[in-house]
MDTraj code that builds the backbone (N, CA, C; nanometers):
import mdtraj as md
import numpy as np

residues = "UNK UNK UNK UNK UNK UNK UNK UNK UNK UNK UNK UNK UNK UNK UNK UNK UNK UNK UNK UNK UNK UNK UNK UNK UNK UNK UNK UNK UNK UNK UNK UNK UNK UNK UNK UNK UNK UNK UNK UNK UNK UNK UNK UNK UNK UNK UNK UNK UNK UNK UNK UNK UNK UNK UNK UNK UNK UNK UNK UNK UNK UNK UNK UNK UNK UNK UNK UNK UNK UNK UNK UNK UNK UNK UNK UNK UNK UNK UNK UNK UNK UNK UNK UNK UNK UNK UNK UNK UNK UNK UNK UNK UNK UNK UNK UNK UNK UNK UNK UNK UNK UNK".split()
xyz = np.array([
    [19.6710, 16.7651, 9.4009],
    [19.8012, 16.8262, 9.3220],
    [19.7286, 16.7579, 9.2290],
    [19.7532, 16.8523, 9.1187],
    [19.7886, 16.7981, 8.9506],
    [19.9663, 16.7733, 8.9675],
    [20.0207, 16.6967, 8.8285],
    [20.1622, 16.6621, 8.8477],
    [20.2195, 16.8718, 8.7500],
    [20.1248, 16.9252, 8.6604],
    [20.1400, 17.0907, 8.6470],
    [20.1705, 17.1157, 8.7463],
    [20.0633, 17.1621, 8.7880],
    [20.0443, 17.2095, 9.0190],
    [20.2292, 17.1873, 9.0669],
    [20.2409, 17.1212, 9.0337],
    [20.3695, 17.0519, 9.1567],
    [20.4925, 17.0431, 9.0736],
    [20.4908, 17.0257, 8.9527],
    [20.6208, 16.9841, 8.8255],
    [20.6988, 16.8280, 8.8733],
    [20.6016, 16.7643, 8.9303],
    [20.6164, 16.5940, 8.9246],
    [20.5081, 16.5072, 8.9306],
    [20.4963, 16.4249, 8.9217],
    [20.4102, 16.3180, 8.9530],
    [20.4021, 16.3478, 9.1091],
    [20.2522, 16.2955, 9.1089],
    [20.2416, 16.3011, 9.1976],
    [20.2661, 16.1959, 9.2969],
    [20.2772, 16.1876, 9.4336],
    [20.2754, 16.0737, 9.4773],
    [20.1540, 15.9880, 9.5295],
    [20.1454, 15.8870, 9.6033],
    [20.2144, 15.8043, 9.6304],
    [20.3374, 15.6990, 9.5601],
    [20.4052, 15.6882, 9.5160],
    [20.4938, 15.6095, 9.4560],
    [20.5013, 15.4980, 9.5368],
    [20.5907, 15.3525, 9.4725],
    [20.5824, 15.1977, 9.4724],
    [20.7149, 15.1905, 9.4135],
    [20.7861, 15.1262, 9.4510],
    [20.8977, 15.1041, 9.4531],
    [20.8616, 14.9333, 9.4140],
    [20.8819, 14.9265, 9.1997],
    [20.8537, 14.7965, 9.1880],
    [21.0061, 14.6943, 9.1242],
    [21.0834, 14.6806, 9.2465],
    [21.2245, 14.6168, 9.1825],
    [21.2314, 14.7641, 9.1494],
    [21.3332, 14.7918, 9.0313],
    [21.3924, 14.9042, 9.0555],
    [21.3577, 15.0010, 8.9791],
    [21.2204, 14.9862, 8.9522],
    [21.1460, 15.0314, 8.8959],
    [21.0107, 15.1095, 8.9675],
    [20.9806, 15.2562, 8.9538],
    [20.8831, 15.3679, 9.0549],
    [20.8108, 15.3861, 8.9971],
    [20.6817, 15.3323, 9.1043],
    [20.5399, 15.4055, 8.9508],
    [20.4304, 15.4726, 9.0429],
    [20.3863, 15.5197, 9.0291],
    [20.3029, 15.6154, 9.0995],
    [20.1845, 15.5214, 9.0821],
    [20.0677, 15.5184, 9.1181],
    [19.9412, 15.4536, 9.1096],
    [19.9218, 15.4356, 8.9745],
    [19.9429, 15.4696, 8.8456],
    [19.9148, 15.4834, 8.7548],
    [20.0166, 15.5125, 8.6278],
    [20.1254, 15.5279, 8.7038],
    [20.1758, 15.5403, 8.5483],
    [20.3211, 15.5132, 8.6190],
    [20.4405, 15.4911, 8.4779],
    [20.5901, 15.4881, 8.5316],
    [20.6384, 15.5834, 8.5802],
    [20.6902, 15.6243, 8.6627],
    [20.8142, 15.7448, 8.7232],
    [20.9264, 15.7454, 8.6880],
    [21.0236, 15.6231, 8.6931],
    [21.1488, 15.6562, 8.7262],
    [21.2060, 15.4946, 8.7015],
    [21.3071, 15.4856, 8.6583],
    [21.4243, 15.3546, 8.7028],
    [21.5224, 15.3968, 8.7687],
    [21.5629, 15.3021, 8.8552],
    [21.7016, 15.3282, 8.9509],
    [21.8034, 15.1562, 8.9031],
    [21.8045, 15.1775, 8.7774],
    [21.8461, 15.0377, 8.7172],
    [22.0122, 15.1123, 8.7319],
    [22.0894, 15.0581, 8.7980],
    [22.2399, 15.1052, 8.7674],
    [22.2843, 15.0248, 8.6146],
    [22.3541, 15.1197, 8.5664],
    [22.4758, 15.0702, 8.4452],
    [22.5659, 15.0817, 8.4432],
    [22.6502, 14.9461, 8.5286],
    [22.7729, 14.9601, 8.5081],
    [22.8118, 14.8104, 8.5525],
    [22.8990, 14.7716, 8.5306],
    [22.9993, 14.6690, 8.5282],
    [23.0407, 14.6043, 8.6724],
    [22.9211, 14.5799, 8.7184],
    [22.9454, 14.4826, 8.8229],
    [22.8726, 14.3261, 8.8620],
    [22.9277, 14.2559, 8.9774],
    [22.8329, 14.1019, 8.9547],
    [22.6956, 14.1838, 8.9822],
    [22.6238, 14.0609, 8.9290],
    [22.4391, 14.1392, 8.8579],
    [22.3794, 14.1250, 8.9999],
    [22.4170, 14.0600, 9.1057],
    [22.3270, 14.0700, 9.2600],
    [22.4063, 14.1551, 9.2999],
    [22.5040, 14.2214, 9.2868],
    [22.5804, 14.3559, 9.3550],
    [22.4515, 14.4887, 9.2988],
    [22.4843, 14.4987, 9.1717],
    [22.4347, 14.6001, 9.1537],
    [22.2537, 14.5608, 9.1594],
    [22.2414, 14.4900, 9.1344],
    [22.1193, 14.4467, 9.1516],
    [21.9674, 14.4730, 9.3404],
    [22.0485, 14.4411, 9.3683],
    [22.0525, 14.4954, 9.5491],
    [22.0335, 14.6607, 9.5337],
    [22.1414, 14.7062, 9.5119],
    [22.1496, 14.8397, 9.5050],
    [22.0543, 14.9674, 9.3770],
    [22.0441, 14.8937, 9.3060],
    [21.9059, 14.9350, 9.2457],
    [21.7968, 14.9356, 9.3611],
    [21.7723, 14.7952, 9.3508],
    [21.6219, 14.7633, 9.4579],
    [21.6131, 14.8617, 9.5547],
    [21.7736, 14.9039, 9.6589],
    [21.7165, 14.9744, 9.7726],
    [21.7408, 15.1377, 9.7028],
    [21.8040, 15.2052, 9.6115],
    [21.7859, 15.3484, 9.5185],
    [21.6010, 15.3452, 9.5160],
    [21.5209, 15.2507, 9.4412],
    [21.4295, 15.2210, 9.3715],
    [21.3502, 15.2706, 9.5287],
    [21.3979, 15.2086, 9.6216],
    [21.2557, 15.2191, 9.7212],
    [21.3176, 15.3392, 9.7878],
    [21.4357, 15.4220, 9.8295],
    [21.4261, 15.5468, 9.8362],
    [21.3860, 15.7065, 9.7576],
    [21.4024, 15.6193, 9.6556],
    [21.3138, 15.6777, 9.5425],
    [21.1476, 15.7504, 9.5416],
    [21.1321, 15.6177, 9.5566],
    [21.0034, 15.5874, 9.5762],
    [20.9292, 15.6726, 9.7137],
    [20.9868, 15.6940, 9.7852],
    [20.9937, 15.7352, 9.9805],
    [20.9863, 15.8783, 9.9423],
    [21.0346, 15.9038, 9.7911],
    [21.0594, 16.1276, 9.8194],
    [20.9339, 16.2270, 9.8108],
    [20.8272, 16.1314, 9.7121],
    [20.6811, 16.2584, 9.8016],
    [20.6541, 16.2661, 9.9040],
    [20.6732, 16.1438, 10.0383],
    [20.6461, 16.1365, 10.1183],
    [20.6820, 16.2026, 10.2297],
    [20.8525, 16.1558, 10.1602],
    [20.9126, 16.2465, 10.2192],
    [20.9301, 16.4230, 10.2520],
    [20.9419, 16.4516, 10.0907],
    [20.8800, 16.5675, 10.0754],
    [20.7535, 16.6682, 10.1733],
    [20.6466, 16.6096, 10.1392],
    [20.5645, 16.6724, 10.2549],
    [20.5940, 16.6063, 10.3903],
    [20.6439, 16.5212, 10.4364],
    [20.6897, 16.5227, 10.6232],
    [20.7941, 16.6350, 10.6162],
    [20.8348, 16.6857, 10.5072],
    [20.9585, 16.7717, 10.5800],
    [20.9317, 16.9448, 10.6083],
    [20.8119, 16.9121, 10.4499],
    [20.6571, 17.0741, 10.5190],
    [20.6340, 17.0577, 10.5710],
    [20.5722, 16.9116, 10.6578],
    [20.4628, 16.9682, 10.7742],
    [20.5683, 16.9796, 10.9052],
    [20.6936, 16.9586, 10.9329],
    [20.7770, 16.9433, 10.9836],
    [20.8137, 17.0993, 10.9741],
    [20.8359, 17.1430, 10.9004],
    [20.8767, 17.2789, 10.9334],
    [20.7490, 17.3522, 10.9451],
    [20.5546, 17.3537, 10.8945],
    [20.5423, 17.3920, 10.9436],
    [20.5394, 17.4031, 11.1081],
    [20.5195, 17.2902, 11.1311],
    [20.4493, 17.2714, 11.3205],
    [20.5977, 17.3015, 11.3543],
    [20.7183, 17.3259, 11.3463],
    [20.8200, 17.3612, 11.3945],
    [20.8280, 17.5430, 11.4396],
    [20.7639, 17.5524, 11.3123],
    [20.7508, 17.7301, 11.3212],
    [20.6244, 17.7665, 11.3757],
    [20.5276, 17.6796, 11.3731],
    [20.4090, 17.7317, 11.5024],
    [20.4608, 17.6833, 11.6236],
    [20.5182, 17.6123, 11.6565],
    [20.5643, 17.5823, 11.7715],
    [20.6822, 17.7256, 11.8232],
    [20.7985, 17.7503, 11.7120],
    [20.8150, 17.8617, 11.7378],
    [20.7200, 17.9985, 11.7715],
    [20.6709, 18.0514, 11.7370],
    [20.5518, 18.1053, 11.7487],
    [20.5069, 18.1403, 11.8966],
    [20.4611, 18.0205, 11.8964],
    [20.3913, 18.0111, 11.9913],
    [20.4750, 17.9706, 12.1977],
    [20.6377, 17.9371, 12.1459],
    [20.6869, 17.8895, 12.2848],
    [20.8017, 17.9928, 12.2357],
    [20.8458, 18.0474, 12.1227],
    [20.9996, 18.0836, 12.1440],
    [21.0339, 18.0267, 12.0542],
    [21.1651, 18.0826, 11.9860],
    [21.3071, 17.9940, 11.9293],
    [21.3853, 17.9139, 12.0276],
    [21.4193, 18.0113, 12.0919],
    [21.5149, 17.9278, 12.1700],
    [21.5058, 17.7962, 12.3064],
    [21.5545, 17.7071, 12.2706],
    [21.7086, 17.7367, 12.2942],
    [21.6962, 17.6559, 12.1570],
    [21.5502, 17.5773, 12.0927],
    [21.5943, 17.5162, 11.9532],
    [21.6445, 17.5577, 11.8045],
    [21.7323, 17.6550, 11.7426],
    [21.7252, 17.7564, 11.6805],
    [21.6647, 17.6818, 11.5718],
    [21.4997, 17.6994, 11.6066],
    [21.4334, 17.6597, 11.5351],
    [21.4495, 17.7593, 11.3817],
    [21.4916, 17.9078, 11.3860],
    [21.4960, 17.9350, 11.2677],
    [21.5891, 17.8955, 11.1579],
    [21.7091, 17.8540, 11.2599],
    [21.8258, 17.7856, 11.1247],
    [21.8356, 17.6356, 11.0954],
    [21.7338, 17.5383, 11.1349],
    [21.6789, 17.3976, 11.1337],
    [21.5898, 17.4415, 11.0358],
    [21.4904, 17.4888, 10.9787],
    [21.3868, 17.5979, 10.9257],
    [21.4438, 17.6055, 10.8149],
    [21.5263, 17.7171, 10.7864],
    [21.5774, 17.7646, 10.6603],
    [21.6857, 17.6599, 10.6246],
    [21.7540, 17.4748, 10.7138],
    [21.7960, 17.3788, 10.6054],
    [21.7112, 17.2851, 10.6150],
    [21.5671, 17.2989, 10.6454],
    [21.4519, 17.2192, 10.5920],
    [21.4486, 17.2739, 10.4475],
    [21.3628, 17.4375, 10.4946],
    [21.3386, 17.5041, 10.2998],
    [21.4277, 17.4910, 10.1985],
    [21.5726, 17.4825, 10.2727],
    [21.6774, 17.4767, 10.1153],
    [21.6352, 17.3553, 10.0624],
    [21.6241, 17.1811, 10.1475],
    [21.6184, 17.0965, 10.0691],
    [21.5014, 17.1323, 9.9990],
    [21.3912, 17.1320, 10.1008],
    [21.2477, 17.1935, 10.0157],
    [21.2689, 17.2280, 9.8818],
    [21.3294, 17.3986, 9.8556],
    [21.3323, 17.4463, 9.7436],
    [21.3617, 17.3383, 9.6044],
    [21.5227, 17.2396, 9.7179],
    [21.6003, 17.2047, 9.5512],
    [21.4807, 17.1033, 9.5095],
    [21.4521, 17.0303, 9.6027],
    [21.3343, 16.9163, 9.5845],
    [21.2343, 17.0038, 9.5077],
    [21.2045, 17.1352, 9.4570],
    [21.1105, 17.1997, 9.3997],
    [21.0971, 17.2666, 9.2975],
    [21.2804, 17.2176, 9.3082],
    [21.3839, 17.3140, 9.2223],
    [21.2867, 17.4756, 9.1939],
    [21.3356, 17.5618, 9.3332],
    [21.2991, 17.6847, 9.3433],
    [21.3967, 17.7859, 9.3922],
    [21.4030, 17.8609, 9.3937],
    [21.5647, 17.9639, 9.4182],
    [21.5163, 17.9829, 9.5328],
    [21.6012, 18.0053, 9.6653],
    [21.5310, 18.1050, 9.7472],
    [21.6323, 18.1784, 9.8226],
])
top = md.Topology()
chain = top.add_chain()
for i, resn in enumerate(residues, 1):
    res = top.add_residue(resn, chain, resSeq=i)
    for name in ("N", "CA", "C"):
        top.add_atom(name, md.element.get_by_symbol(name[0]), res)
traj = md.Trajectory(xyz[None], top)
């Protein structure tokens, strides 16, 4: 997929300190800009960067989960797992990430 078709830099992304990079470009920075002891802010910035770097993989995994849950519900019925409600919750998160209104 191209960035034009999905609206964001395609993954995978990786965290390099507080900088998030794709294979060939800068994606974002998770550096905290506040007055704290340097080590506390740095640790939090690095943790934020790791979470942000995982975003493309998390989004794809969530899409796959919705697909599999819907397929399972088709084959075996929705009960007792409330698959529709769960999938709607997941699809809302996916829409938020892709900035699509549902």
